[in-house]
BAKOL-141357 format. One record per atom (N, C-alpha, C): residue in three letters; z, x, y; atom name. Coordinates in steps of 0.2 Angstrom, whole numbers, plus 5000, padded with zeros to 4 digits. Atoms other than C-alpha are relative to their C-alpha. Example, Ala and Ser with C-alpha at 12.3 -4.5 7.8 and 13.67 -1.06 7.14 Angstrom:
2
R, aa, pz, px, py, at
R, ALA, 5000, 5004, 4994, N;
R, ALA, 5039, 5062, 4978, CA;
R, ALA, 5000, 5004, 5006, C;
R, SER, 4999, 4996, 4994, N;
R, SER, 5036, 5068, 4995, CA;
R, SER, 5003, 4996, 5005, C;
//
This chain:
67
R, aa, pz, px, py, at
R, MET, 5003, 4995, 4996, N;
R, MET, 5028, 5101, 4973, CA;
R, MET, 4992, 5000, 4998, C;
R, LEU, 5007, 5000, 5002, N;
R, LEU, 5012, 5102, 4963, CA;
R, LEU, 4996, 4993, 5002, C;
R, THR, 5003, 5007, 4998, N;
R, THR, 5009, 5083, 4966, CA;
R, THR, 4998, 5000, 5007, C;
R, MET, 5002, 5000, 4993, N;
R, MET, 5009, 5086, 4984, CA;
R, MET, 4994, 5005, 5002, C;
R, GLN, 5006, 4995, 4999, N;
R, GLN, 4997, 5101, 4983, CA;
R, GLN, 4994, 4996, 4998, C;
R, ILE, 5006, 5004, 5002, N;
R, ILE, 4985, 5090, 4973, CA;
R, ILE, 4998, 4995, 5005, C;
R, GLY, 5001, 5005, 4995, N;
R, GLY, 4987, 5076, 4985, CA;
R, GLY, 4996, 5003, 5006, C;
R, MET, 5003, 4997, 4994, N;
R, MET, 4983, 5087, 5000, CA;
R, MET, 4993, 5003, 4998, C;
R, ALA, 5007, 4998, 5002, N;
R, ALA, 4968, 5095, 4991, CA;
R, ALA, 4995, 4994, 5000, C;
R, VAL, 5004, 5006, 5000, N;
R, VAL, 4961, 5077, 4988, CA;
R, VAL, 4999, 4998, 5007, C;
R, LEU, 5001, 5003, 4993, N;
R, LEU, 4964, 5072, 5006, CA;
R, LEU, 4995, 5005, 5003, C;
R, LYS, 5005, 4995, 4997, N;
R, LYS, 4955, 5088, 5012, CA;
R, LYS, 4993, 4999, 4998, C;
R, GLN, 5007, 5000, 5003, N;
R, GLN, 4940, 5085, 5000, CA;
R, GLN, 4997, 4993, 5003, C;
R, TYR, 5002, 5007, 4998, N;
R, TYR, 4939, 5066, 5005, CA;
R, TYR, 5002, 4997, 5006, C;
R, ASN, 4998, 5003, 4994, N;
R, ASN, 4945, 5065, 5022, CA;
R, ASN, 4995, 4997, 5005, C;
R, THR, 5005, 5003, 4997, N;
R, THR, 4928, 5061, 5029, CA;
R, THR, 5000, 4993, 4998, C;
R, ASP, 5001, 5007, 5003, N;
R, ASP, 4927, 5045, 5018, CA;
R, ASP, 5006, 4996, 5003, C;
R, LEU, 4994, 5003, 4998, N;
R, LEU, 4945, 5041, 5023, CA;
R, LEU, 5000, 4998, 5008, C;
R, LEU, 5000, 5001, 4993, N;
R, LEU, 4942, 5043, 5042, CA;
R, LEU, 4995, 4994, 5001, C;
R, VAL, 5005, 5006, 4999, N;
R, VAL, 4926, 5032, 5041, CA;
R, VAL, 5003, 4994, 4998, C;
R, GLY, 4997, 5006, 5003, N;
R, GLY, 4935, 5019, 5031, CA;
R, GLY, 5006, 4998, 5005, C;
R, MET, 4995, 5002, 4995, N;
R, MET, 4949, 5019, 5044, CA;
R, MET, 4997, 4997, 5007, C;
R, VAL, 5003, 5002, 4995, N;
R, VAL, 4937, 5017, 5058, CA;
R, VAL, 4997, 4993, 4999, C;
R, ARG, 5003, 5007, 5002, N;
R, ARG, 4928, 5002, 5049, CA;
R, ARG, 5006, 4995, 5000, C;
R, GLN, 4994, 5004, 5000, N;
R, GLN, 4945, 4995, 5046, CA;
R, GLN, 5002, 4997, 5007, C;
R, GLN, 4998, 5002, 4993, N;
R, GLN, 4949, 4995, 5064, CA;
R, GLN, 4995, 4995, 5003, C;
R, PHE, 5005, 5004, 4997, N;
R, PHE, 4933, 4987, 5069, CA;
R, PHE, 5000, 4993, 4997, C;
R, LYS, 5000, 5007, 5003, N;
R, LYS, 4935, 4973, 5056, CA;
R, LYS, 5007, 4997, 5002, C;
R, LYS, 4994, 5003, 4998, N;
R, LYS, 4953, 4970, 5062, CA;
R, LYS, 4999, 4997, 5007, C;
R, HIS, 5001, 5002, 4993, N;
R, HIS, 4947, 4968, 5080, CA;
R, HIS, 4993, 4996, 5001, C;
R, MET, 5007, 5003, 4999, N;
R, MET, 4930, 4959, 5076, CA;
R, MET, 5000, 4994, 5004, C;
R, HIS, 5000, 5006, 4996, N;
R, HIS, 4935, 4943, 5085, CA;
R, HIS, 5002, 5002, 5008, C;
R, GLU, 4999, 4998, 4993, N;
R, GLU, 4939, 4953, 5101, CA;
R, GLU, 4995, 4998, 5005, C;
R, THR, 5006, 5002, 4996, N;
R, THR, 4930, 4946, 5116, CA;
R, THR, 5001, 5003, 5007, C;
R, ASP, 5000, 4997, 4993, N;
R, ASP, 4937, 4956, 5131, CA;
R, ASP, 4996, 5007, 5000, C;
R, PRO, 5005, 4995, 4999, N;
R, PRO, 4923, 4968, 5136, CA;
R, PRO, 5004, 5007, 5001, C;
R, GLU, 4997, 4993, 4999, N;
R, GLU, 4935, 4982, 5142, CA;
R, GLU, 5004, 5002, 4994, C;
R, LYS, 4996, 4998, 5006, N;
R, LYS, 4946, 4981, 5126, CA;
R, LYS, 4995, 5003, 4995, C;
R, ILE, 5005, 4998, 5005, N;
R, ILE, 4930, 4982, 5115, CA;
R, ILE, 4997, 5007, 5002, C;
R, LEU, 5002, 4994, 4998, N;
R, LEU, 4924, 4997, 5125, CA;
R, LEU, 5005, 5006, 4999, C;
R, LYS, 4994, 4995, 5002, N;
R, LYS, 4941, 5006, 5123, CA;
R, LYS, 5000, 5001, 4992, C;
R, LEU, 5000, 4999, 5007, N;
R, LEU, 4940, 5003, 5104, CA;
R, LEU, 4994, 5004, 4998, C;
R, LYS, 5006, 4997, 5002, N;
R, LYS, 4922, 5009, 5103, CA;
R, LYS, 5001, 5008, 5002, C;
R, ASP, 4999, 4993, 4998, N;
R, ASP, 4927, 5025, 5113, CA;
R, ASP, 5005, 5003, 4996, C;
R, ASP, 4995, 4997, 5005, N;
R, ASP, 4942, 5028, 5102, CA;
R, ASP, 4997, 5002, 4993, C;
R, ALA, 5003, 4998, 5007, N;
R, ALA, 4932, 5027, 5086, CA;
R, ALA, 4995, 5006, 5001, C;
R, ALA, 5005, 4995, 4999, N;
R, ALA, 4918, 5038, 5093, CA;
R, ALA, 5004, 5007, 5001, C;
R, ARG, 4996, 4994, 4999, N;
R, ARG, 4931, 5051, 5099, CA;
R, ARG, 5003, 5002, 4993, C;
R, GLY, 4998, 4998, 5006, N;
R, GLY, 4939, 5051, 5082, CA;
R, GLY, 4995, 5003, 4995, C;
R, LEU, 5005, 4997, 5004, N;
R, LEU, 4923, 5054, 5073, CA;
R, LEU, 4997, 5006, 5002, C;
R, ILE, 5003, 4994, 4997, N;
R, ILE, 4917, 5067, 5085, CA;
R, ILE, 5005, 5006, 4999, C;
R, ASN, 4995, 4995, 5002, N;
R, ASN, 4934, 5076, 5083, CA;
R, ASN, 4999, 5003, 4993, C;
R, HIS, 5000, 4998, 5007, N;
R, HIS, 4932, 5076, 5064, CA;
R, HIS, 4994, 5004, 4999, C;
R, MET, 5006, 4996, 5001, N;
R, MET, 4914, 5082, 5065, CA;
R, MET, 5001, 5007, 5003, C;
R, LEU, 4998, 4993, 4997, N;
R, LEU, 4920, 5097, 5076, CA;
R, LEU, 5004, 5004, 4995, C;
R, TYR, 4995, 4997, 5005, N;
R, TYR, 4934, 5100, 5064, CA;
R, TYR, 4996, 5003, 4994, C;
R, LYS, 5004, 4998, 5006, N;
R, LYS, 4922, 5101, 5049, CA;
R, LYS, 4995, 5006, 5002, C;
R, SER, 5005, 4994, 4998, N;
R, SER, 4909, 5112, 5059, CA;
R, SER, 5004, 5006, 5000, C;
R, GLU, 4996, 4994, 4999, N;
R, GLU, 4923, 5124, 5063, CA;
R, GLU, 5002, 5003, 4993, C;
R, ARG, 4999, 4998, 5006, N;
R, ARG, 4928, 5125, 5045, CA;
R, ARG, 4994, 5003, 4996, C;
R, LEU, 5006, 4997, 5003, N;
R, LEU, 4911, 5128, 5039, CA;
R, LEU, 4997, 5006, 5003, C;
R, SER, 5003, 4994, 4997, N;
R, SER, 4906, 5141, 5052, CA;
R, SER, 5005, 5005, 5001, C;
R, GLY, 4994, 4995, 4999, N;
R, GLY, 4923, 5149, 5054, CA;
R, GLY, 5001, 5002, 5007, C;
R, ARG, 4999, 4999, 4992, N;
R, ARG, 4921, 5148, 5073, CA;
R, ARG, 5004, 4994, 5003, C;
R, LYS, 4996, 5005, 4996, N;
R, LYS, 4932, 5139, 5085, CA;
R, LYS, 4996, 4997, 5006, C;
R, PHE, 5003, 5003, 4995, N;
R, PHE, 4924, 5127, 5096, CA;
R, PHE, 5005, 4997, 5006, C;
R, SER, 4995, 5002, 4995, N;
R, SER, 4932, 5123, 5113, CA;
R, SER, 4997, 4994, 5004, C;
//
């Protein structure tokens, strides 16, 4: 139980780095993609994920809920 709590605390502290790493990993995975529509979808997905994370962090810092 304590190990899980420590793990969750570490994830909360470093989740920005983890998220950015996941986005980079996806771009590297699809670096040879040539279909413009698929590239646009991948970029949109990455941007959406980063924006959602920024909103989450802002909510935690300010204590307000953004809609």
